[in-house]
PAMAR-469549 format. One record per residue (C-alpha): y, z negated, x negated; residue in three letters. Coordinates in nm, 4 decimals. Each point is the difference from the previous one (the first is absolute). Layout:
% PAMAR-469549
+----------+----------+----------+-----+
:       py :       pz :       px :  aa :
+----------+----------+----------+-----+
:        Y :        Z :        X : Ala :
...
+----------+----------+----------+-----+
% end
This chain:
% PAMAR-469549
+----------+----------+----------+-----+
:       py :       pz :       px :  aa :
+----------+----------+----------+-----+
:   0.0024 :  -0.0010 :   0.0004 : Met :
:   0.2278 :  -0.0645 :  -0.2965 : Gly :
:   0.3713 :  -0.0591 :   0.0630 : Asn :
:   0.0326 :   0.2797 :   0.2606 : Lys :
:  -0.0788 :  -0.2450 :   0.2878 : Tyr :
:   0.2043 :  -0.3167 :  -0.0590 : Ser :
:   0.0507 :  -0.1244 :   0.3561 : Tyr :
:  -0.3047 :  -0.1672 :   0.1546 : Pro :
:  -0.1022 :  -0.0826 :   0.3531 : Val :
:  -0.2883 :  -0.2356 :   0.0792 : Tyr :
:  -0.2053 :  -0.0031 :   0.3240 : Phe :
:  -0.3000 :  -0.1582 :   0.1618 : Glu :
:  -0.2842 :   0.2457 :   0.0735 : Gly :
:  -0.1398 :  -0.1396 :   0.3198 : Gly :
:  -0.3666 :  -0.0827 :   0.0267 : Arg :
:  -0.2315 :   0.1059 :  -0.2792 : Gly :
:   0.0745 :   0.1927 :  -0.3181 : Arg :
:   0.1846 :   0.3321 :   0.0290 : Leu :
:  -0.2103 :   0.3013 :  -0.0843 : Ser :
:   0.1178 :   0.2733 :  -0.2336 : Lys :
:   0.0775 :   0.2254 :   0.2882 : Glu :
:   0.1923 :  -0.2670 :   0.1888 : Gln :
:   0.2175 :  -0.0606 :  -0.3142 : Lys :
:   0.0773 :   0.3712 :  -0.0148 : Lys :
:   0.1044 :  -0.0012 :   0.3660 : Thr :
:   0.2206 :  -0.2997 :  -0.0538 : Ile :
:   0.1664 :   0.1613 :  -0.3061 : Arg :
:   0.0660 :   0.3163 :   0.2059 : Ser :
:   0.1583 :  -0.2152 :   0.2642 : Tyr :
:   0.2327 :  -0.1720 :  -0.2503 : Phe :
:   0.0842 :   0.3388 :  -0.1611 : Gln :
:   0.1265 :   0.1306 :   0.3327 : Ser :
:   0.3644 :  -0.1011 :   0.0511 : Lys :
:  -0.0009 :   0.0894 :   0.3792 : Pro :
:  -0.3024 :  -0.2334 :   0.0575 : Lys :
:   0.0709 :  -0.2931 :  -0.2304 : Ser :
:   0.3408 :   0.0462 :  -0.1580 : Gly :
:  -0.1629 :   0.0296 :  -0.3432 : Gly :
:  -0.0431 :   0.2890 :  -0.2558 : Gly :
:  -0.1757 :   0.0697 :  -0.3216 : Lys :
:  -0.2379 :  -0.2916 :  -0.0779 : Cys :
:  -0.2944 :  -0.1039 :  -0.2082 : Ser :
:  -0.3624 :  -0.0172 :   0.1187 : Pro :
:  -0.1025 :  -0.3171 :   0.1928 : Val :
:  -0.1545 :  -0.2614 :  -0.2157 : Glu :
:  -0.1608 :  -0.3298 :   0.0856 : Glu :
:   0.1579 :  -0.2988 :  -0.1806 : Val :
:  -0.1710 :  -0.2913 :   0.1740 : Ser :
:  -0.2426 :  -0.0608 :   0.2772 : Glu :
:   0.1207 :   0.1960 :   0.3067 : Asn :
:   0.3422 :   0.0570 :  -0.1680 : Ile :
:   0.1062 :   0.3460 :  -0.1273 : Tyr :
:   0.2941 :   0.1440 :  -0.1887 : Arg :
:   0.1831 :   0.3310 :   0.0112 : Ile :
:   0.3101 :   0.0824 :  -0.2026 : Ala :
:   0.2890 :   0.2450 :   0.0549 : Phe :
:   0.1924 :   0.2105 :  -0.2411 : Arg :
:   0.3382 :  -0.0691 :   0.1686 : Arg :
:   0.1328 :  -0.3463 :   0.1041 : Arg :
:   0.1440 :   0.1626 :   0.3109 : Glu :
:  -0.3438 :   0.1003 :   0.1237 : Asp :
:  -0.1434 :  -0.3511 :  -0.0730 : Gln :
:   0.2823 :  -0.1655 :   0.1899 : Gln :
:  -0.0281 :   0.2418 :   0.2957 : Ala :
:  -0.3727 :  -0.0965 :   0.0270 : Val :
:   0.0821 :  -0.3716 :  -0.0265 : Leu :
:   0.2624 :   0.0206 :   0.2784 : Gln :
:  -0.3082 :   0.0059 :   0.2415 : Arg :
:  -0.2174 :  -0.3076 :  -0.0610 : Ser :
:  -0.3001 :   0.1733 :   0.1693 : Glu :
:  -0.1281 :   0.3537 :  -0.0137 : His :
:  -0.2782 :   0.1600 :   0.2152 : Ile :
:  -0.2219 :   0.2558 :  -0.1741 : Val :
:  -0.2454 :   0.2113 :   0.1817 : Gln :
:  -0.3503 :  -0.0003 :  -0.1674 : Leu :
:  -0.1960 :   0.2382 :   0.2046 : Gly :
:  -0.0498 :  -0.1388 :   0.3485 : Glu :
:   0.1146 :  -0.3388 :  -0.1170 : Asp :
:   0.3460 :  -0.1262 :  -0.0872 : Ser :
:   0.0792 :  -0.2500 :  -0.2709 : Leu :
:   0.3100 :  -0.2325 :   0.0001 : Met :
:   0.1399 :  -0.0618 :  -0.3447 : Leu :
:   0.2223 :  -0.2974 :  -0.0758 : Thr :
:   0.2144 :   0.1000 :  -0.2944 : Val :
:   0.1799 :  -0.2308 :  -0.2539 : Lys :
:   0.1824 :   0.0666 :  -0.3225 : Glu :
:  -0.1921 :  -0.2786 :  -0.1841 : Ser :
:  -0.3603 :  -0.0922 :  -0.0418 : Leu :
:   0.0918 :  -0.3605 :  -0.0139 : Leu :
:   0.1151 :   0.0043 :   0.3592 : Val :
:  -0.3500 :   0.0595 :   0.1162 : Phe :
:  -0.1431 :  -0.2508 :  -0.2494 : Arg :
:   0.2490 :  -0.2649 :   0.1194 : Ser :
:  -0.1051 :   0.0606 :   0.3604 : Ala :
:  -0.3621 :  -0.0486 :  -0.0945 : Gln :
:   0.0466 :  -0.3304 :  -0.1775 : Lys :
:   0.0107 :  -0.3247 :   0.1884 : Lys :
:   0.2354 :  -0.2563 :  -0.1438 : Ile :
:  -0.0970 :  -0.3645 :   0.0278 : Arg :
:   0.2588 :  -0.2615 :   0.1219 : Pro :
:   0.2404 :  -0.1019 :  -0.2833 : Asn :
:  -0.1313 :   0.2820 :  -0.2183 : Gln :
:   0.2642 :   0.2191 :  -0.1690 : Val :
:  -0.0641 :   0.3670 :   0.0590 : Gln :
:  -0.1396 :   0.1447 :  -0.3204 : Glu :
:   0.2219 :   0.2387 :  -0.1820 : Ser :
:  -0.0994 :   0.2398 :  -0.2760 : Lys :
:   0.0532 :  -0.1970 :  -0.3249 : Arg :
:   0.1124 :   0.2209 :  -0.2915 : Ile :
:   0.0671 :  -0.1488 :  -0.3503 : Val :
:   0.2347 :   0.1717 :  -0.2512 : Leu :
:  -0.0925 :  -0.0496 :  -0.3646 : Leu :
:   0.1594 :   0.1231 :  -0.3157 : Gly :
:   0.2014 :  -0.0998 :  -0.3011 : Lys :
:   0.3620 :  -0.1295 :   0.0104 : Thr :
:   0.2477 :   0.2906 :   0.0756 : Gly :
:  -0.2615 :   0.2308 :   0.1521 : Ser :
:   0.1921 :   0.0207 :   0.3313 : Gly :
:  -0.2298 :  -0.2140 :   0.2154 : Lys :
:   0.2813 :  -0.1490 :   0.2007 : Ser :
:   0.1740 :   0.3268 :   0.0657 : Ser :
:  -0.3368 :   0.1602 :   0.1042 : Leu :
:  -0.0564 :  -0.2916 :   0.2383 : Ala :
:   0.3370 :   0.0613 :   0.1654 : Asn :
:  -0.0755 :   0.3711 :   0.0353 : Ile :
:  -0.3377 :  -0.0739 :   0.1676 : Ile :
:   0.1441 :  -0.2494 :   0.2415 : Leu :
:   0.3189 :   0.1864 :   0.0580 : Gly :
:   0.2252 :  -0.2994 :  -0.0520 : Glu :
:   0.1594 :  -0.1642 :  -0.3028 : Asp :
:  -0.2078 :  -0.3152 :   0.0152 : Leu :
:  -0.1034 :  -0.0317 :  -0.3628 : Phe :
:   0.2587 :  -0.0763 :  -0.2749 : Thr :
:   0.0458 :   0.2968 :  -0.2368 : Val :
:   0.1475 :  -0.0738 :  -0.3510 : Asp :
:   0.0899 :   0.3120 :  -0.2063 : His :
:   0.0189 :  -0.1971 :  -0.3242 : Ser :
:  -0.2835 :  -0.0329 :  -0.2505 : Ser :
:  -0.0838 :  -0.3400 :   0.1423 : Val :
:  -0.2448 :  -0.0239 :   0.2837 : Ser :
:   0.1627 :   0.0073 :   0.3378 : Gly :
:  -0.3024 :  -0.1863 :   0.1483 : Thr :
:  -0.0171 :  -0.3476 :  -0.1469 : Ala :
:  -0.2418 :  -0.1250 :   0.2683 : Thr :
:  -0.2640 :   0.1467 :   0.2245 : Cys :
:   0.1572 :   0.1249 :   0.3238 : Gln :
:  -0.1670 :   0.1052 :   0.3256 : Ser :
:   0.1467 :   0.1809 :   0.2991 : Glu :
:  -0.1479 :   0.1280 :   0.3201 : Thr :
:   0.1322 :   0.2912 :   0.2131 : Arg :
:  -0.1177 :   0.2692 :   0.2365 : Asp :
:  -0.0023 :   0.3333 :  -0.1702 : Val :
:  -0.0963 :   0.3192 :   0.1819 : Ser :
:  -0.2080 :  -0.2061 :   0.2632 : Asp :
:  -0.1639 :  -0.1963 :  -0.2836 : Arg :
:   0.0531 :  -0.3676 :  -0.0586 : Lys :
:   0.0296 :  -0.0337 :  -0.3785 : Ile :
:   0.0349 :  -0.3021 :  -0.2269 : Thr :
:   0.1242 :   0.0963 :  -0.3443 : Leu :
:  -0.0517 :  -0.2559 :  -0.2850 : Val :
:   0.2329 :   0.0783 :  -0.2894 : Asp :
:  -0.1063 :  -0.1742 :  -0.3211 : Thr :
:   0.1831 :  -0.0764 :  -0.3185 : Pro :
:  -0.1404 :   0.1655 :  -0.3117 : Gly :
:  -0.3531 :  -0.1445 :   0.0189 : Leu :
:  -0.1088 :   0.2364 :  -0.2714 : Phe :
:   0.2906 :  -0.0416 :  -0.2401 : Asp :
:  -0.1494 :  -0.1051 :  -0.3308 : Thr :
:   0.3065 :  -0.2079 :  -0.0935 : Glu :
:   0.0003 :  -0.2241 :   0.3148 : Arg :
:  -0.0967 :  -0.3645 :  -0.0581 : Ser :
:  -0.2835 :  -0.1799 :   0.1776 : Glu :
:   0.2525 :  -0.2432 :   0.1372 : Glu :
:   0.1960 :   0.2887 :   0.1683 : Asp :
:  -0.2949 :   0.2023 :   0.1230 : Leu :
:  -0.2403 :  -0.2617 :   0.1465 : Lys :
:   0.2132 :  -0.1068 :   0.3030 : Pro :
:   0.0586 :   0.3686 :   0.0903 : Glu :
:  -0.3685 :   0.0913 :  -0.0283 : Ile :
:  -0.0865 :  -0.3033 :   0.2210 : Met :
:   0.2670 :   0.1081 :   0.2577 : Lys :
:  -0.1399 :   0.3538 :  -0.0034 : Cys :
:  -0.3416 :  -0.1310 :   0.0678 : Ile :
:   0.1051 :  -0.2128 :   0.2991 : Thr :
:   0.2153 :   0.2861 :   0.1393 : Glu :
:  -0.2923 :   0.2353 :  -0.0211 : Cys :
:  -0.2884 :  -0.2225 :   0.1300 : Ala :
:  -0.2432 :   0.0853 :   0.1447 : Pro :
:   0.0286 :   0.3502 :  -0.1428 : Gly :
:   0.2109 :   0.2979 :  -0.1024 : Ile :
:   0.0014 :   0.3400 :   0.1656 : His :
:   0.1533 :   0.1789 :  -0.3010 : Ala :
:   0.1286 :  -0.0639 :  -0.3528 : Phe :
:   0.2873 :   0.2212 :  -0.1184 : Leu :
:   0.0132 :   0.0301 :  -0.3753 : Ile :
:   0.3626 :   0.0938 :  -0.0682 : Val :
:   0.0855 :   0.2040 :  -0.3123 : Leu :
:   0.3091 :   0.1891 :  -0.1110 : Lys :
:   0.0060 :   0.3689 :  -0.0680 : Val :
:   0.0756 :  -0.0168 :  -0.3681 : Glu :
:  -0.1390 :   0.0510 :  -0.3449 : Arg :
:  -0.2634 :  -0.2647 :  -0.0406 : Phe :
:   0.0669 :  -0.2168 :  -0.2927 : Ser :
:  -0.2483 :  -0.2544 :  -0.1535 : Glu :
:   0.1340 :  -0.2622 :   0.2325 : Gln :
:  -0.0712 :   0.2112 :   0.3157 : Glu :
:  -0.3398 :   0.0885 :  -0.1360 : Gln :
:  -0.0670 :  -0.3742 :  -0.0503 : Ala :
:   0.0939 :  -0.0728 :   0.3631 : Val :
:  -0.2521 :   0.2658 :   0.1249 : Ile :
:  -0.2655 :  -0.1470 :  -0.2325 : Ser :
:   0.0637 :  -0.3436 :   0.1429 : Arg :
:  -0.0247 :   0.1220 :   0.3592 : Ile :
:  -0.3338 :   0.1733 :  -0.0781 : Cys :
:  -0.1225 :  -0.3191 :  -0.1705 : Glu :
:   0.0671 :  -0.2272 :   0.2986 : Tyr :
:  -0.0814 :   0.2372 :   0.2952 : Phe :
:  -0.3536 :   0.0182 :   0.1251 : Ser :
:  -0.1375 :   0.3346 :   0.1131 : Glu :
:   0.0030 :  -0.1353 :   0.3603 : Asp :
:   0.3743 :  -0.0779 :  -0.0222 : Ala :
:   0.0720 :   0.3447 :  -0.1373 : Leu :
:  -0.1691 :   0.1518 :   0.3105 : Lys :
:   0.3026 :  -0.1535 :   0.1932 : His :
:   0.2594 :   0.1086 :  -0.2493 : Thr :
:   0.2684 :   0.2719 :  -0.0040 : Val :
:   0.2077 :   0.0874 :  -0.3138 : Val :
:   0.3578 :   0.0486 :   0.1008 : Val :
:   0.2681 :   0.1447 :  -0.2406 : Phe :
:   0.3664 :  -0.0733 :   0.0259 : Thr :
:   0.3014 :   0.1868 :  -0.1511 : Phe :
:  -0.1482 :   0.3294 :   0.1182 : Gly :
:   0.3349 :   0.1690 :  -0.0861 : Asn :
:  -0.1249 :  -0.0102 :  -0.3662 : Glu :
:  -0.2668 :   0.2565 :   0.0814 : Leu :
:   0.0826 :   0.3432 :  -0.1342 : Asp :
:   0.1306 :   0.2495 :   0.2563 : Glu :
:  -0.2940 :   0.1211 :   0.2061 : Gly :
:  -0.2502 :  -0.2399 :  -0.1539 : Met :
:  -0.2174 :  -0.2172 :   0.2314 : Lys :
:  -0.1309 :  -0.3377 :  -0.0860 : Ile :
:  -0.3573 :   0.1277 :  -0.0515 : Glu :
:   0.1062 :   0.2175 :  -0.2942 : Lys :
:   0.1908 :  -0.2920 :  -0.1619 : Phe :
:  -0.3160 :  -0.2127 :   0.0255 : Ile :
:  -0.2238 :   0.2644 :  -0.1561 : Arg :
:   0.2121 :  -0.0108 :  -0.3154 : Glu :
:  -0.0946 :  -0.3675 :  -0.0758 : Asn :
:  -0.3657 :  -0.0864 :  -0.0512 : Gln :
:   0.0275 :  -0.3619 :   0.0723 : Lys :
:   0.2089 :   0.0477 :   0.3064 : Leu :
:  -0.2399 :   0.2660 :   0.1200 : Arg :
:  -0.2931 :  -0.2405 :  -0.0427 : Gly :
:   0.1751 :  -0.2690 :   0.2173 : Leu :
:   0.0881 :   0.2421 :   0.2824 : Val :
:  -0.3587 :   0.1361 :  -0.0124 : Asn :
:  -0.1429 :  -0.3568 :   0.0361 : Arg :
:   0.2317 :  -0.0351 :   0.3033 : Cys :
:  -0.1690 :   0.2950 :   0.1680 : Gly :
:   0.2861 :   0.2383 :  -0.0989 : Gly :
:   0.2437 :  -0.1798 :   0.2359 : Arg :
:   0.3524 :   0.0412 :  -0.1182 : Cys :
:   0.3558 :   0.0465 :   0.1343 : His :
:   0.3476 :   0.0330 :  -0.1408 : Val :
:   0.3407 :  -0.1357 :   0.1182 : Phe :
:   0.3543 :  -0.0019 :  -0.1414 : Asp :
:   0.2028 :  -0.3138 :   0.0390 : Asn :
:   0.3354 :   0.1799 :  -0.0046 : Lys :
:   0.0054 :   0.3779 :   0.0548 : Tyr :
:  -0.2668 :   0.0642 :   0.2589 : Trp :
:   0.1563 :  -0.1745 :   0.2944 : Asn :
:   0.1187 :   0.3056 :   0.1917 : Asn :
:  -0.1811 :  -0.0476 :   0.3265 : Asn :
:   0.0890 :   0.3477 :   0.1237 : Thr :
:  -0.2572 :   0.1368 :  -0.2529 : Leu :
:  -0.2888 :  -0.1747 :   0.1839 : Gln :
:  -0.2617 :   0.2663 :  -0.0898 : Asn :
:   0.1211 :   0.0414 :  -0.3592 : Asp :
:  -0.2301 :  -0.1305 :  -0.2859 : Tyr :
:   0.3130 :  -0.1571 :  -0.1597 : Arg :
:   0.0778 :  -0.2149 :   0.3033 : Ser :
:  -0.0670 :  -0.3734 :   0.0332 : Asn :
:  -0.0626 :   0.0430 :   0.3769 : His :
:  -0.2660 :   0.2584 :  -0.0628 : Phe :
:  -0.1672 :  -0.1991 :  -0.2801 : Gln :
:   0.0053 :  -0.3201 :   0.2077 : Arg :
:  -0.1822 :   0.1676 :   0.2859 : Glu :
:  -0.2505 :   0.1502 :  -0.2425 : Glu :
:  -0.0556 :  -0.3483 :  -0.1586 : Leu :
:  -0.0499 :  -0.1683 :   0.3359 : Leu :
:  -0.2503 :   0.2645 :   0.0955 : Lys :
:  -0.1876 :  -0.0670 :  -0.3281 : Thr :
:  -0.0152 :  -0.3691 :   0.0864 : Ile :
:  -0.1126 :   0.0770 :   0.3532 : Asp :
:  -0.2749 :   0.2178 :  -0.1409 : Lys :
:  -0.1133 :  -0.2790 :  -0.2392 : Leu :
:  -0.0168 :  -0.2390 :   0.3021 : Thr :
:  -0.2083 :   0.2504 :   0.2012 : Val :
:  -0.2324 :   0.0694 :  -0.2897 : Glu :
:  -0.0628 :  -0.3720 :  -0.0365 : Arg :
:  -0.0629 :  -0.0348 :   0.3754 : Asn :
:   0.3082 :  -0.2114 :   0.0393 : Gly :
:  -0.1020 :  -0.2512 :  -0.2668 : Gln :
:   0.2461 :  -0.1115 :  -0.2573 : Cys :
:  -0.0740 :  -0.0891 :  -0.3635 : Tyr :
:  -0.1125 :  -0.3627 :  -0.0326 : Thr :
:  -0.2080 :  -0.2247 :  -0.2167 : Asn :
:  -0.1370 :  -0.3659 :   0.0088 : Asp :
:   0.3246 :  -0.1434 :  -0.1364 : Met :
:   0.2310 :   0.1682 :   0.2551 : Leu :
:  -0.2352 :  -0.1117 :   0.2800 : Gln :
:  -0.0083 :  -0.3622 :  -0.1365 : Ala :
:   0.3781 :  -0.0109 :  -0.0078 : Val :
:   0.0136 :   0.1413 :   0.3548 : Glu :
:  -0.2324 :  -0.2749 :   0.1279 : Arg :
:   0.2267 :  -0.2584 :  -0.1550 : Glu :
:   0.3083 :   0.1494 :   0.1531 : Ile :
:  -0.1646 :   0.0044 :   0.3434 : Gln :
:  -0.0861 :  -0.3700 :  -0.0396 : Arg :
:   0.3584 :  -0.0746 :  -0.1009 : Glu :
:   0.1244 :   0.2055 :   0.3061 : Glu :
:  -0.2135 :  -0.2225 :   0.2385 : Glu :
:   0.1442 :  -0.3205 :  -0.1550 : Gln :
:   0.3544 :   0.1341 :   0.0371 : Ile :
:  -0.0622 :   0.0874 :   0.3652 : Arg :
:  -0.1413 :  -0.3495 :   0.0715 : Gln :
:   0.2624 :  -0.2027 :  -0.1923 : Ser :
:   0.3221 :   0.1922 :   0.0413 : Ser :
:   0.2306 :  -0.1218 :   0.2840 : Pro :
:   0.1807 :   0.3413 :  -0.0065 : Glu :
:  -0.0954 :   0.2946 :   0.2064 : Asp :
:  -0.0613 :   0.2267 :  -0.3022 : Leu :
:  -0.0964 :   0.3702 :   0.0324 : Ser :
:  -0.3254 :   0.1176 :  -0.1412 : Pro :
:   0.1987 :   0.1730 :  -0.2808 : Glu :
:   0.1802 :  -0.3176 :  -0.0968 : Glu :
:  -0.3267 :  -0.1946 :   0.0059 : Ile :
:  -0.1717 :   0.2608 :  -0.2176 : Arg :
:   0.2864 :   0.0044 :  -0.2524 : Asn :
:   0.0093 :  -0.3770 :  -0.0311 : Gln :
:  -0.3767 :  -0.0091 :  -0.0565 : Ala :
:   0.0184 :   0.2629 :  -0.2685 : Lys :
:   0.2750 :  -0.1888 :  -0.1854 : Arg :
:  -0.1898 :  -0.3310 :   0.0078 : Gln :
:  -0.3376 :   0.1526 :  -0.1021 : Val :
:   0.1674 :   0.1970 :  -0.2792 : Gly :
:   0.1802 :  -0.3020 :  -0.1425 : Asn :
:  -0.3066 :  -0.2137 :   0.0168 : Arg :
:  -0.2223 :   0.2573 :  -0.1725 : Phe :
:   0.2697 :   0.0629 :  -0.2682 : Leu :
:  -0.0177 :  -0.3631 :  -0.0960 : Ile :
:  -0.3812 :  -0.0224 :   0.0021 : Glu :
:  -0.0568 :   0.3338 :  -0.1819 : Leu :
:   0.2290 :  -0.1025 :  -0.2895 : Ala :
:  -0.2870 :   0.0526 :  -0.2429 : Gly :
:  -0.0786 :   0.3528 :   0.1139 : Val :
:   0.1775 :   0.2692 :  -0.2007 : Gly :
:   0.1935 :   0.2859 :   0.1605 : Thr :
:  -0.2499 :   0.2492 :  -0.1345 : Gly :
:  -0.2739 :  -0.1725 :   0.2031 : Ala :
:   0.2095 :  -0.0132 :   0.3102 : Leu :
:   0.0934 :   0.3748 :  -0.0249 : Leu :
:  -0.3625 :   0.0980 :  -0.0657 : Gly :
:  -0.1141 :  -0.2101 :   0.3017 : Ala :
:   0.2634 :   0.1620 :   0.2292 : Leu :
:  -0.1097 :   0.3462 :  -0.1045 : Phe :
:  -0.3674 :  -0.0693 :   0.0306 : Gly :
:  -0.1334 :  -0.0451 :  -0.3562 : Val :
:  -0.3300 :  -0.1666 :   0.1038 : Glu :
:  -0.0333 :  -0.2707 :  -0.2632 : Thr :
:   0.3628 :  -0.1076 :   0.0481 : Leu :
:  -0.0264 :  -0.0050 :   0.3776 : Val :
:  -0.2938 :  -0.2406 :  -0.0312 : Arg :
:   0.1963 :  -0.2292 :  -0.2371 : Val :
:   0.3130 :  -0.0193 :   0.2147 : Val :
:  -0.1868 :  -0.0154 :   0.3286 : Thr :
:  -0.1995 :  -0.3087 :  -0.1268 : Met :
:   0.3351 :  -0.1676 :  -0.0861 : Ala :
:   0.1483 :   0.0769 :   0.3356 : Val :
:  -0.3127 :  -0.1300 :   0.1809 : Thr :
:   0.0056 :  -0.3207 :  -0.2018 : Gln :
:   0.3675 :  -0.0545 :   0.0950 : Ile :
:  -0.0733 :   0.0504 :   0.3683 : Ser :
:  -0.2954 :  -0.2385 :  -0.0078 : Gln :
:   0.2052 :  -0.2642 :  -0.1854 : Thr :
:   0.2754 :   0.0292 :   0.2587 : Lys :
:  -0.2449 :  -0.0278 :   0.2903 : Asn :
:  -0.1626 :  -0.3147 :  -0.1522 : Ile :
:   0.3393 :  -0.1592 :  -0.0417 : Val :
+----------+----------+----------+-----+
% end
């Protein structure tokens, strides 16, 4: 399908799986402007159980189809009513039952990279608001781990912007609280890691950052990872990011280990929203990135990346939430209760894990098996001690 069909529409397929011929008929219907309002579109593809996707070449055709929430397609003697939406997550949200006092789950995305890579600017581009502090000096603009949740293109997204967790010059004292906050923000799991790198000539320092990432990331974590480049304006005229990657062996190896998933943004020059279909447009690249993350979620059957440590931290957060609900005289919202619980659990674990190095914490977060076991045992012991007391 490539980049020709950039504007998706999702629909439920009725009872039973659609046959090949039925898919062709539905595509013909959406290609007919008099019938559906649509136009040139991709073949119908199944993305989840009973949920299908078709994408249009022009946004105007997509929007015309979406103006009618329901379409009726004749399939031989039978007719099929299609409920259409712009986002797959609308259907998923409708299918999920949310327990009382449970915060509706958003898609948790973690931005990782060295200081000055443009993580905060990228976070603002993705969420469409200036929520993260951007510092254009050589000093990191993100001194502490920051998390923000917003609705983006019918998706509920939580972005976790981290300080330079992979900076080789950061001290253990600086890094450990930020790693612990990242762990509590991301429990019980992460839908996507974004490794953020600048488009630039890779010095020994940049190569060292990539080596460090490869050292700490498990293969399972890399299956949920996308490499995102910033400062795309530095690409030569007419060059795409794939060609830039091919010219650096270590970079090419990292992207290959991430399933070839990569995107490029520019923090300054690509903000012209009138060029929505242009490769050098942040709007276009954002929609492509979100589609990549959607595809990751579908391929994993909706399951996020997790491990024993993240699940152990989540159990402790839930216990803390219950205590807050029982003891607090205030009428707190589920979000407020959740945030209080994360802060208290994070602070407690930070004290008790004083003897665990930052390397072990990073390796446990990203799924290095031996380090997950070490940190999980420590977390479990902390929980047991607290319960006894």
